C-alpha positions in Angstrom: 91.2 -17.8 -110.9 87.4 -17.1 -111.3 85.6 -18.9 -108.5 83.7 -21.2 -111.2 87.2 -22.3 -112.0 87.7 -23.1 -108.5 84.2 -24.8 -107.9 85.2 -27.3 -110.8 88.8 -28.4 -109.3 87.2 -29.0 -106.1 84.7 -30.8 -107.1 87.3 -32.8 -109.7 89.3 -33.3 -106.9 86.4 -34.5 -104.5 85.4 -37.2 -107.2 88.5 -38.4 -108.2 89.6 -39.3 -104.8 85.7 -40.4 -103.8 86.9 -43.2 -102.4 88.9 -41.6 -99.2 85.8 -38.8 -98.3 83.7 -42.1 -98.5 85.9 -44.2 -96.0 86.9 -41.2 -93.8 83.1 -40.1 -93.3 82.4 -43.4 -91.1 85.4 -42.4 -89.3 84.3 -38.9 -88.8 80.6 -40.4 -87.8 82.2 -43.0 -85.2 84.3 -40.8 -83.8 81.5 -37.6 -83.1 79.1 -40.3 -81.8 81.8 -41.5 -79.5 82.9 -38.4 -77.9 79.5 -36.3 -78.0 75.8 -38.6 -78.4 74.4 -39.2 -75.2 74.5 -42.8 -74.4 72.5 -45.3 -72.3 76.0 -46.8 -71.6 79.6 -46.8 -72.1 82.9 -49.0 -71.8 84.0 -51.5 -74.1 81.7 -53.6 -73.8 79.2 -51.1 -74.6 80.5 -50.5 -77.8 81.5 -54.3 -78.5 78.0 -55.4 -78.3 76.6 -55.5 -81.7 80.0 -56.4 -83.4 78.0 -58.9 -85.4 76.0 -56.9 -87.0 78.8 -56.1 -89.5 78.5 -59.1 -91.4 75.3 -58.9 -91.8 75.3 -55.5 -93.2 77.8 -55.8 -95.4 76.1 -58.5 -97.1 72.8 -56.3 -97.0 74.2 -53.3 -98.2 75.9 -55.3 -100.9 72.9 -56.8 -102.2 70.8 -53.8 -102.2 72.8 -51.4 -104.1 74.0 -54.3 -106.8 70.1 -54.0 -107.3 69.6 -50.5 -106.9 67.2 -50.6 -104.2 66.6 -48.8 -100.5 68.8 -50.8 -98.2 66.0 -50.1 -95.5 64.2 -52.9 -97.0 66.5 -55.5 -96.1 67.3 -53.9 -93.1 64.1 -53.1 -91.2 63.0 -57.1 -91.7 66.3 -57.9 -90.6 65.8 -56.4 -87.4 62.2 -57.5 -87.1 63.3 -61.5 -87.8 67.2 -62.2 -87.3 68.3 -59.7 -84.6 66.1 -60.9 -81.7 67.2 -64.3 -82.5 71.0 -63.0 -81.8 70.3 -60.1 -79.2 67.2 -61.3 -76.9 65.4 -58.8 -77.4 63.3 -56.9 -80.2 63.0 -53.2 -81.3 60.7 -50.5 -81.5 59.3 -50.0 -85.1 60.8 -46.3 -84.9 64.3 -47.5 -83.4 64.8 -50.5 -85.9 63.6 -47.9 -88.9 66.0 -45.3 -87.5 69.2 -47.6 -87.1 68.2 -48.5 -90.9 67.8 -44.8 -92.2 71.0 -43.8 -90.9 72.9 -47.2 -91.7 71.2 -46.8 -95.1 71.7 -42.9 -95.8 75.7 -43.9 -95.6 75.4 -46.6 -97.6 73.6 -45.2 -100.4 75.7 -42.2 -100.3 78.6 -44.1 -100.5 77.1 -45.7 -103.9 75.8 -42.8 -105.7 78.9 -41.0 -105.4 80.1 -43.5 -107.6 77.7 -43.2 -109.9 78.4 -39.0 -109.8 82.1 -40.3 -110.6 81.0 -41.7 -113.7 78.5 -39.0 -115.3 75.4 -41.1 -114.6 73.4 -38.8 -112.0 71.4 -36.5 -113.9 71.7 -33.6 -111.0 68.4 -31.1 -112.5 66.4 -34.7 -112.6 67.2 -35.5 -108.9 66.7 -32.4 -107.1 63.3 -31.7 -109.3 62.7 -35.2 -107.5 63.9 -34.7 -104.0 62.2 -30.9 -103.6 58.9 -32.8 -104.4 59.4 -36.1 -102.4 60.5 -34.1 -99.1 56.9 -33.2 -97.5 55.7 -36.8 -97.7 59.1 -38.3 -96.7 58.8 -35.9 -93.5 54.8 -36.6 -93.4 55.5 -40.4 -93.2 58.4 -40.0 -90.5 56.1 -38.3 -88.4 53.1 -40.4 -89.2 55.6 -43.2 -87.6 55.3 -42.4 -84.2 51.7 -42.5 -83.6 50.5 -45.9 -85.8 50.0 -48.9 -83.5 53.4 -51.5 -84.1 50.8 -54.6 -85.9 49.5 -51.4 -88.4 53.4 -50.5 -89.2 54.3 -54.4 -89.6 50.9 -54.8 -92.4 51.6 -51.3 -94.1 55.6 -53.1 -93.8 54.2 -56.5 -95.2 52.3 -53.9 -98.3 55.0 -52.3 -98.8 57.9 -55.3 -98.9 54.9 -57.1 -101.8 54.9 -54.0 -103.9 58.4 -53.9 -104.2 58.8 -57.7 -105.0 55.9 -57.2 -107.9 58.2 -53.8 -109.0 61.3 -55.9 -109.0 60.4 -58.8 -110.6 58.7 -56.4 -113.5 61.2 -53.9 -113.9 64.2 -54.3 -116.3 67.0 -53.4 -114.4 69.9 -55.3 -117.3 72.6 -52.3 -118.1 71.5 -51.6 -121.7 74.0 -50.4 -124.3 74.6 -46.8 -124.2 74.4 -44.9 -127.7 77.7 -44.9 -128.3 80.2 -41.7 -128.8 82.7 -40.1 -130.0 84.2 -37.8 -127.5 84.8 -34.7 -130.1 81.1 -34.5 -131.2 80.2 -33.2 -127.6 80.5 -29.8 -126.4 79.2 -30.1 -123.0 78.4 -28.6 -120.0 77.2 -29.4 -116.3 73.5 -30.3 -116.5 72.9 -28.0 -119.5 74.5 -25.4 -117.0 77.5 -23.2 -118.2 79.8 -23.4 -114.7 81.2 -26.5 -116.1 81.3 -25.6 -119.7 84.4 -27.9 -120.9 84.8 -32.3 -120.4 88.5 -31.3 -119.4 87.1 -29.7 -116.0 85.9 -34.2 -115.5 87.0 -37.0 -115.1 87.5 -38.6 -118.6 85.4 -37.1 -121.5 82.2 -37.3 -118.6 79.5 -34.4 -119.1 76.5 -33.5 -120.6 74.5 -31.1 -122.7 70.6 -30.2 -123.3 69.6 -28.7 -127.2 66.6 -26.4 -127.6 63.8 -29.1 -128.0 65.3 -30.5 -124.2 67.0 -33.3 -125.0 70.0 -34.6 -123.0 73.2 -36.1 -124.4 75.1 -37.2 -121.7 78.3 -38.7 -121.9 79.6 -40.9 -119.3 83.2 -41.2 -117.7 84.2 -43.7 -120.3 83.1 -41.9 -123.2 79.4 -43.8 -123.6 76.8 -41.1 -124.7 73.1 -41.3 -123.1 69.9 -39.5 -125.1 66.9 -38.6 -123.2 64.3 -36.1 -122.6 63.1 -35.1 -118.8 59.6 -35.8 -119.9 57.1 -37.8 -117.7 57.2 -35.2 -114.7 53.9 -36.1 -113.6 53.9 -40.1 -112.8 57.7 -39.9 -111.4 55.6 -37.2 -109.1 53.7 -39.5 -108.2 55.6 -42.8 -107.7 58.2 -40.5 -105.6 55.1 -39.0 -103.5 54.0 -42.3 -102.8 57.3 -43.6 -102.4 58.3 -41.1 -100.2 55.8 -41.6 -97.6 57.0 -45.4 -97.1 60.8 -43.9 -97.4 59.3 -41.6 -94.0 57.2 -44.6 -92.4 59.1 -47.6 -92.8 62.4 -46.8 -94.2 62.8 -48.2 -98.1 59.9 -47.3 -100.7 60.4 -44.3 -103.2 63.8 -46.3 -104.5 61.1 -49.2 -105.5 58.5 -46.9 -107.0 60.8 -44.4 -108.3 62.4 -46.9 -110.2 59.9 -47.8 -112.2 58.8 -44.4 -113.0 61.9 -43.6 -114.5 62.1 -46.5 -116.9 59.1 -45.7 -117.9 59.4 -41.9 -118.4 62.1 -43.4 -120.8 65.1 -42.8 -118.6 68.1 -44.8 -119.7 68.8 -47.6 -117.2 72.2 -46.8 -115.9 71.4 -42.9 -115.6 67.4 -43.8 -113.6 69.7 -46.1 -111.3 72.8 -43.2 -111.0 69.7 -41.1 -110.3 67.9 -42.8 -108.1 70.4 -42.9 -105.9 70.7 -39.6 -104.9 67.3 -38.8 -104.4 67.1 -42.7 -102.1 70.1 -41.1 -100.4 68.5 -37.8 -100.0 65.1 -38.5 -98.4 67.1 -41.3 -96.3 69.1 -38.9 -94.2 66.4 -36.6 -94.0 63.7 -39.4 -93.0 66.6 -40.4 -90.1 67.1 -36.8 -89.1 63.2 -37.1 -88.5 63.3 -40.0 -86.6 66.0 -39.6 -84.6 65.0 -35.9 -83.6 61.3 -35.2 -84.5 59.8 -36.8 -82.2 60.7 -34.3 -79.1 58.9 -31.7 -80.9 55.7 -33.6 -82.4 53.0 -33.7 -79.5 51.7 -36.7 -78.4 54.5 -38.9 -80.3 56.1 -41.9 -78.9 59.2 -40.1 -78.9 62.6 -41.5 -79.3 64.9 -40.0 -76.2 68.5 -39.3 -78.4 70.1 -41.1 -75.5 68.4 -44.2 -76.1 69.0 -44.6 -79.9 71.5 -47.7 -80.5 74.2 -45.9 -81.1 76.3 -48.5 -80.7 74.6 -50.8 -83.0 74.8 -48.0 -85.4 79.0 -47.6 -85.3 79.2 -51.0 -87.0 76.2 -50.9 -89.2 77.4 -47.8 -90.8 81.0 -48.7 -91.5 79.1 -51.9 -93.4 77.1 -50.7 -95.3 79.5 -47.5 -96.4 81.9 -50.8 -97.4 78.6 -52.7 -99.4 78.2 -49.6 -101.7 82.0 -49.6 -102.9 81.5 -53.2 -103.4 78.6 -53.6 -105.5 79.4 -52.0 -108.4 82.4 -55.1 -108.6 79.6 -57.3 -108.0 77.2 -56.3 -110.3 80.2 -56.6 -113.0 80.5 -60.6 -112.2 77.1 -61.8 -110.8 73.6 -61.8 -113.2 72.1 -58.9 -111.7 68.8 -60.4 -112.4 69.3 -63.5 -110.2 70.2 -61.4 -107.5 66.6 -59.4 -108.5 64.7 -62.0 -108.3 65.9 -63.4 -105.2 65.3 -60.6 -103.4 62.2 -60.2 -104.9 61.2 -64.0 -103.5 62.7 -62.7 -100.1 60.6 -59.6 -100.1 57.3 -61.7 -100.9 58.1 -64.4 -97.7 58.9 -61.7 -95.1 56.1 -59.8 -95.8 53.8 -62.9 -95.5 55.2 -63.5 -92.3 54.7 -60.2 -91.6 50.5 -60.5 -92.1 50.7 -63.8 -89.4 52.4 -61.7 -87.1 50.5 -58.1 -87.7 47.3 -60.3 -87.8 47.7 -61.6 -84.3 48.7 -58.2 -83.3 45.4 -56.7 -84.1 43.3 -59.6 -82.4 44.9 -58.4 -79.5 44.4 -54.9 -80.2 40.6 -55.7 -81.0 40.4 -58.1 -77.4 41.9 -55.4 -75.5 39.0 -52.7 -77.0 35.9 -55.4 -76.2 
């Protein structure tokens, strides 16, 4: 058996049973945290302290994955406004962003696998976008170690307003695909030759690219989508700016990125699927920088690994994974446009509150300098 055939079989098996792997991932993560992560507490009282985060994060992850935006867009404001009411204290900006990113990484990865399974991820496009965004994500994450909290809140408010505007502007309706006859397509994996046959995929899913660069993508249900990958400059600009906010505040790349995808005529379902891969990859990268990077950045307000609230993430991670799997069913049952506009209004309210809080903090900083 050739290596390409073995890889094809492994890929097909993985995607076929992705639900099993998706739910095993948080179990492995929790066991790793429990047995190996340095913590500031122990015992059942420590690990069960934040069990009440579970329903909040299931709801939040379901909402953001239904709309197709970054999880931290809701998680970070939640930690600023709701968390102190229940916990009795506030988290430092770097810590709340780290927890939001870790949770988002699992939730988006869960949802992204569902899109991969359906053949709605353009891997060539995703790889290009992730590669271009990496330095900006890292730069934003490093910047978060140095900026004062009022500045962070102001930038977060600006990001939320931009996200709200883009949500209202974006048409995220799942338009009808072109339709296809499976016998008309001799497909390969993202234009390559490693997986040349539809028989190697779940259902008739596959993709081919012709000599003119026109992509014909066939999803698992046999529907086809035709597009080209032009518009790299606009997408690079949006994902770069979004990458800075992704590293800084935990979100932004998904909201800015989806708009550039739609403007460059990428079909909506393919755009959302590919965007999930980009956001999940950059969220994982940003979370690693937030958790570990402060130790290596001179003068940074470093996050001690032991001080990372692991007793929070053991609840938020399985919650976001669950929400990521629930989201496709919610999207099919509810009006996505209604959810989208509701989230946009929420972003505007949160941004206004953040501007008010940041103004008070800025005045305190200026008073201290006088």
